[in-house]
GUVO-955505 format. One record per residue (C-alpha): residue in one letter; x negated, y, z. Coordinates in steps of 0.5 Angstrom, whole numbers, plus 500, padded with zeros to 3 digits. Each point is the difference from the previous one (the first is absolute). Layout:
N
<site a; <X; Y; Z>>
...
//
This chain:
374
<site x; <085; 548; 889>>
<site x; <507; 503; 497>>
<site x; <505; 494; 499>>
<site x; <504; 499; 494>>
<site x; <506; 503; 503>>
<site x; <497; 506; 503>>
<site x; <497; 502; 493>>
<site x; <504; 506; 497>>
<site x; <504; 499; 494>>
<site x; <503; 505; 495>>
<site x; <508; 498; 501>>
<site x; <503; 498; 494>>
<site x; <507; 499; 498>>
<site x; <504; 493; 500>>
<site x; <499; 496; 494>>
<site x; <507; 499; 499>>
<site x; <502; 507; 501>>
<site x; <494; 502; 495>>
<site x; <504; 496; 494>>
<site x; <507; 502; 503>>
<site x; <502; 493; 501>>
<site x; <503; 496; 506>>
<site x; <496; 495; 504>>
<site x; <504; 494; 497>>
<site x; <498; 502; 493>>
<site x; <499; 494; 495>>
<site x; <494; 500; 496>>
<site x; <503; 502; 493>>
<site x; <503; 506; 504>>
<site x; <493; 502; 503>>
<site x; <497; 499; 493>>
<site x; <506; 505; 497>>
<site x; <499; 505; 505>>
<site x; <492; 500; 499>>
<site x; <501; 501; 492>>
<site x; <505; 506; 501>>
<site x; <496; 503; 505>>
<site x; <493; 499; 497>>
<site x; <502; 503; 493>>
<site x; <503; 506; 504>>
<site x; <494; 502; 504>>
<site x; <494; 497; 495>>
<site x; <495; 505; 499>>
<site x; <500; 500; 492>>
<site x; <508; 502; 501>>
<site x; <500; 504; 506>>
<site x; <495; 506; 501>>
<site x; <503; 503; 506>>
<site x; <496; 500; 506>>
<site x; <500; 494; 505>>
<site x; <503; 495; 494>>
<site x; <493; 497; 500>>
<site x; <500; 498; 507>>
<site x; <508; 498; 500>>
<site x; <498; 496; 494>>
<site x; <494; 496; 505>>
<site x; <505; 500; 505>>
<site x; <505; 496; 496>>
<site x; <495; 496; 497>>
<site x; <498; 498; 507>>
<site x; <507; 498; 503>>
<site x; <501; 496; 493>>
<site x; <494; 496; 501>>
<site x; <502; 498; 507>>
<site x; <507; 499; 499>>
<site x; <499; 496; 494>>
<site x; <496; 495; 503>>
<site x; <504; 495; 504>>
<site x; <494; 499; 505>>
<site x; <498; 507; 501>>
<site x; <508; 502; 501>>
<site x; <501; 495; 505>>
<site x; <494; 502; 504>>
<site x; <502; 508; 499>>
<site x; <507; 498; 502>>
<site x; <497; 497; 506>>
<site x; <495; 504; 502>>
<site x; <501; 507; 497>>
<site x; <495; 505; 498>>
<site x; <494; 500; 501>>
<site x; <500; 493; 503>>
<site x; <502; 497; 493>>
<site x; <494; 502; 497>>
<site x; <495; 499; 505>>
<site x; <503; 493; 502>>
<site x; <503; 499; 494>>
<site x; <498; 493; 499>>
<site x; <498; 498; 507>>
<site x; <493; 500; 499>>
<site x; <500; 494; 496>>
<site x; <492; 499; 498>>
<site x; <495; 505; 500>>
<site x; <502; 504; 494>>
<site x; <506; 502; 503>>
<site x; <496; 502; 506>>
<site x; <496; 505; 495>>
<site x; <506; 503; 497>>
<site x; <502; 502; 507>>
<site x; <493; 503; 501>>
<site x; <501; 504; 494>>
<site x; <507; 503; 502>>
<site x; <496; 502; 507>>
<site x; <495; 503; 496>>
<site x; <505; 504; 495>>
<site x; <503; 503; 507>>
<site x; <493; 502; 502>>
<site x; <497; 503; 494>>
<site x; <507; 502; 496>>
<site x; <498; 496; 494>>
<site x; <503; 495; 495>>
<site x; <498; 493; 497>>
<site x; <505; 500; 495>>
<site x; <497; 503; 494>>
<site x; <503; 502; 494>>
<site x; <497; 497; 494>>
<site x; <502; 502; 492>>
<site x; <503; 493; 498>>
<site x; <506; 499; 495>>
<site x; <506; 502; 504>>
<site x; <507; 498; 497>>
<site x; <505; 506; 498>>
<site x; <506; 501; 504>>
<site x; <507; 497; 498>>
<site x; <506; 504; 498>>
<site x; <507; 499; 501>>
<site x; <506; 503; 496>>
<site x; <507; 499; 498>>
<site x; <504; 499; 493>>
<site x; <507; 500; 499>>
<site x; <503; 496; 495>>
<site x; <508; 499; 497>>
<site x; <504; 493; 501>>
<site x; <499; 499; 493>>
<site x; <492; 500; 500>>
<site x; <500; 496; 506>>
<site x; <504; 494; 497>>
<site x; <496; 501; 493>>
<site x; <494; 502; 502>>
<site x; <496; 507; 497>>
<site x; <494; 504; 500>>
<site x; <500; 506; 504>>
<site x; <495; 506; 500>>
<site x; <498; 503; 507>>
<site x; <495; 505; 502>>
<site x; <495; 500; 506>>
<site x; <495; 505; 503>>
<site x; <494; 496; 501>>
<site x; <492; 501; 502>>
<site x; <496; 498; 494>>
<site x; <493; 500; 498>>
<site x; <498; 507; 498>>
<site x; <500; 501; 492>>
<site x; <495; 506; 500>>
<site x; <494; 496; 504>>
<site x; <503; 493; 499>>
<site x; <500; 499; 508>>
<site x; <493; 502; 501>>
<site x; <502; 506; 504>>
<site x; <494; 504; 497>>
<site x; <500; 505; 495>>
<site x; <499; 497; 493>>
<site x; <493; 500; 499>>
<site x; <498; 500; 507>>
<site x; <499; 494; 505>>
<site x; <500; 499; 507>>
<site x; <494; 500; 504>>
<site x; <497; 495; 505>>
<site x; <502; 503; 507>>
<site x; <493; 501; 503>>
<site x; <502; 500; 507>>
<site x; <502; 492; 500>>
<site x; <496; 499; 494>>
<site x; <506; 497; 496>>
<site x; <502; 495; 505>>
<site x; <506; 504; 503>>
<site x; <498; 499; 507>>
<site x; <495; 502; 505>>
<site x; <497; 495; 505>>
<site x; <499; 503; 507>>
<site x; <496; 496; 505>>
<site x; <502; 500; 508>>
<site x; <496; 497; 506>>
<site x; <504; 498; 506>>
<site x; <500; 495; 506>>
<site x; <502; 495; 495>>
<site x; <494; 501; 495>>
<site x; <500; 504; 493>>
<site x; <506; 500; 496>>
<site x; <501; 503; 493>>
<site x; <506; 503; 498>>
<site x; <502; 502; 493>>
<site x; <505; 506; 499>>
<site x; <503; 503; 494>>
<site x; <495; 505; 497>>
<site x; <503; 507; 501>>
<site x; <497; 504; 494>>
<site x; <503; 495; 495>>
<site x; <506; 497; 504>>
<site x; <498; 493; 498>>
<site x; <499; 501; 493>>
<site x; <493; 499; 499>>
<site x; <500; 506; 495>>
<site x; <502; 507; 500>>
<site x; <503; 504; 494>>
<site x; <497; 506; 499>>
<site x; <504; 503; 494>>
<site x; <507; 497; 501>>
<site x; <505; 499; 494>>
<site x; <504; 507; 500>>
<site x; <506; 495; 498>>
<site x; <501; 496; 506>>
<site x; <495; 504; 505>>
<site x; <495; 494; 500>>
<site x; <505; 494; 502>>
<site x; <500; 497; 494>>
<site x; <508; 499; 500>>
<site x; <506; 505; 498>>
<site x; <507; 499; 500>>
<site x; <504; 499; 494>>
<site x; <507; 499; 497>>
<site x; <500; 493; 497>>
<site x; <506; 497; 496>>
<site x; <501; 492; 500>>
<site x; <505; 496; 496>>
<site x; <502; 495; 505>>
<site x; <504; 493; 497>>
<site x; <505; 498; 504>>
<site x; <503; 493; 500>>
<site x; <507; 498; 499>>
<site x; <504; 498; 506>>
<site x; <496; 504; 506>>
<site x; <503; 501; 506>>
<site x; <501; 507; 503>>
<site x; <494; 502; 505>>
<site x; <496; 495; 497>>
<site x; <492; 502; 498>>
<site x; <496; 500; 494>>
<site x; <492; 500; 501>>
<site x; <496; 503; 495>>
<site x; <493; 498; 501>>
<site x; <494; 505; 500>>
<site x; <505; 506; 499>>
<site x; <499; 503; 507>>
<site x; <495; 505; 502>>
<site x; <493; 500; 497>>
<site x; <495; 496; 504>>
<site x; <493; 503; 503>>
<site x; <493; 498; 498>>
<site x; <502; 495; 495>>
<site x; <506; 497; 504>>
<site x; <506; 498; 496>>
<site x; <506; 504; 500>>
<site x; <506; 499; 505>>
<site x; <507; 497; 497>>
<site x; <507; 504; 499>>
<site x; <506; 497; 503>>
<site x; <507; 502; 497>>
<site x; <506; 499; 504>>
<site x; <506; 499; 495>>
<site x; <507; 503; 502>>
<site x; <506; 497; 496>>
<site x; <506; 505; 499>>
<site x; <507; 498; 501>>
<site x; <504; 499; 494>>
<site x; <507; 503; 499>>
<site x; <503; 493; 500>>
<site x; <495; 494; 500>>
<site x; <497; 497; 507>>
<site x; <495; 495; 501>>
<site x; <501; 494; 504>>
<site x; <494; 496; 500>>
<site x; <498; 498; 492>>
<site x; <508; 502; 498>>
<site x; <503; 506; 498>>
<site x; <507; 502; 503>>
<site x; <505; 503; 496>>
<site x; <507; 502; 503>>
<site x; <506; 500; 494>>
<site x; <506; 503; 502>>
<site x; <506; 497; 496>>
<site x; <508; 502; 501>>
<site x; <505; 495; 502>>
<site x; <502; 498; 493>>
<site x; <493; 498; 498>>
<site x; <499; 496; 507>>
<site x; <507; 496; 498>>
<site x; <500; 499; 493>>
<site x; <492; 500; 499>>
<site x; <497; 505; 495>>
<site x; <493; 501; 496>>
<site x; <496; 505; 503>>
<site x; <494; 504; 498>>
<site x; <495; 501; 505>>
<site x; <493; 504; 501>>
<site x; <493; 496; 501>>
<site x; <493; 502; 500>>
<site x; <499; 498; 493>>
<site x; <507; 503; 497>>
<site x; <507; 498; 500>>
<site x; <503; 493; 500>>
<site x; <507; 497; 500>>
<site x; <503; 496; 506>>
<site x; <506; 496; 500>>
<site x; <504; 501; 507>>
<site x; <505; 494; 500>>
<site x; <507; 500; 502>>
<site x; <502; 500; 507>>
<site x; <493; 503; 502>>
<site x; <500; 502; 508>>
<site x; <496; 506; 503>>
<site x; <493; 498; 502>>
<site x; <499; 495; 494>>
<site x; <493; 500; 497>>
<site x; <499; 499; 493>>
<site x; <492; 498; 499>>
<site x; <497; 502; 493>>
<site x; <493; 496; 500>>
<site x; <494; 503; 499>>
<site x; <502; 507; 500>>
<site x; <497; 501; 507>>
<site x; <493; 502; 502>>
<site x; <493; 496; 498>>
<site x; <496; 496; 504>>
<site x; <495; 494; 500>>
<site x; <504; 495; 498>>
<site x; <505; 503; 495>>
<site x; <505; 506; 501>>
<site x; <506; 501; 505>>
<site x; <508; 501; 498>>
<site x; <505; 505; 500>>
<site x; <505; 499; 505>>
<site x; <507; 504; 498>>
<site x; <504; 501; 506>>
<site x; <507; 501; 499>>
<site x; <504; 506; 503>>
<site x; <507; 500; 499>>
<site x; <503; 507; 500>>
<site x; <506; 502; 503>>
<site x; <503; 506; 497>>
<site x; <502; 506; 504>>
<site x; <505; 504; 496>>
<site x; <505; 496; 495>>
<site x; <505; 504; 495>>
<site x; <508; 498; 500>>
<site x; <499; 495; 495>>
<site x; <494; 496; 503>>
<site x; <504; 500; 507>>
<site x; <506; 497; 497>>
<site x; <495; 495; 497>>
<site x; <497; 498; 506>>
<site x; <506; 500; 504>>
<site x; <503; 495; 495>>
<site x; <493; 496; 501>>
<site x; <501; 500; 507>>
<site x; <507; 497; 500>>
<site x; <498; 495; 495>>
<site x; <494; 498; 504>>
<site x; <503; 500; 507>>
<site x; <497; 502; 506>>
<site x; <494; 496; 503>>
<site x; <501; 498; 507>>
<site x; <496; 497; 506>>
<site x; <499; 492; 500>>
<site x; <505; 497; 504>>
<site x; <505; 506; 500>>
<site x; <507; 498; 501>>
<site x; <498; 494; 504>>
<site x; <501; 500; 508>>
<site x; <492; 499; 502>>
<site x; <499; 497; 507>>
<site x; <494; 503; 503>>
<site x; <500; 496; 506>>
<site x; <501; 493; 501>>
<site x; <505; 497; 505>>
//
C-alpha cells in the first residue's frame, strides 16, 4: 500500500508567500493582507482568468495562518503534513479528516461546497482632507466613493425582470453533487460543488441586461460625513453599512475614512493646545504693549508686559482644541525680532541707549578666578 509520504500531491506555494507576509507576521498583519488580496481577487470583482483559483489559494492560506494551532503545525511540518497530521490524529474525527485528504488526492474532488448563504460585503477605504480650522471646530464633509450596490434594474436578483432562476437539474437545487467511492477503507461519500450551477442551486436563464446576472453594479455614491471637533491627523472614521453590498441577503461592509489635516500658515498643534508665535520688536519687549493676534474664532488682544523676554509664553485659556473634558489653550510664544537695517536716526537712538545701558559682562569678569586649588 502506498504510504502517505509517497502519494503525489500538487505542489503549492508557501502560505506566507501567498499572502505576501513574513513568517513572523502578527495576527493583525495576516488579517490585513487577507482582506486586501481577497478583495483584489474576489470573483465578483476580478473576472480575469485564474482569479478564482488565486482567491481560493488566498483563502486556504488565511484559514491555516489565522488559526494559532494550524499555523503552529504548518510552521513545524510545512505542506502537506500540516493538513494530514494537522492535529496529531487526536480522535477518530481527525483521522477521518486525514482520510478525506487522501481521497481528494486520488479522485481530485473537494469536500468544500459553496453554499448560497448570506455573505457580508467587503469594506471600503478612502481619505478626506480637512483644514486646520475644520479640525478644531468640527465640520461636515461630502465625499464621493465608487462601490458595488444592489442592481437597481433587477433589485439584486440577477434575472431580467419578469423571469425567475430555475432550479438546477443536475444537483436538484442543493448546489452540491454526492459521489460514492469504494476503497480498502470501506465506502465513502464525497461532496463536490455542482459544476453546472457552481454551487448556486439555481441557474439564471435570462440574465439581467444591466448587471449581466450578477445582481450587483458599480455606482458613484456621495456621502456626507460629520467630522467631530479635535480629531487627530491620520485618525479614522467608520461608517457602518456604507461599504460594498453583501450577497444573498448579507449585510453591506463598512466604509473607513482616514482624515488628513492640512498644515496651517502660523498655527501648530501641541496636544490639545494651539501654538502661535508672536513677533515683537525691542521697544515692545522693553516697554510692553497691547497686541492684536489671530485665533481660530477671530481676532483677540493680549497685553505684552514690560521687560518681556524672547521665548516667554502667554496663555489664552479655552482658545485651543476641544476634547472630552473641555478645551485646550492658545499658547502665544514671544519672538523678539532684531532689525536688520537701521536708518541714521534709529542708529543714533540705539547708540545712546547702548551707552545708557552699558555692556552686559560675564559673571565674575574683572576678578581673578582660581581654577586649581593650591
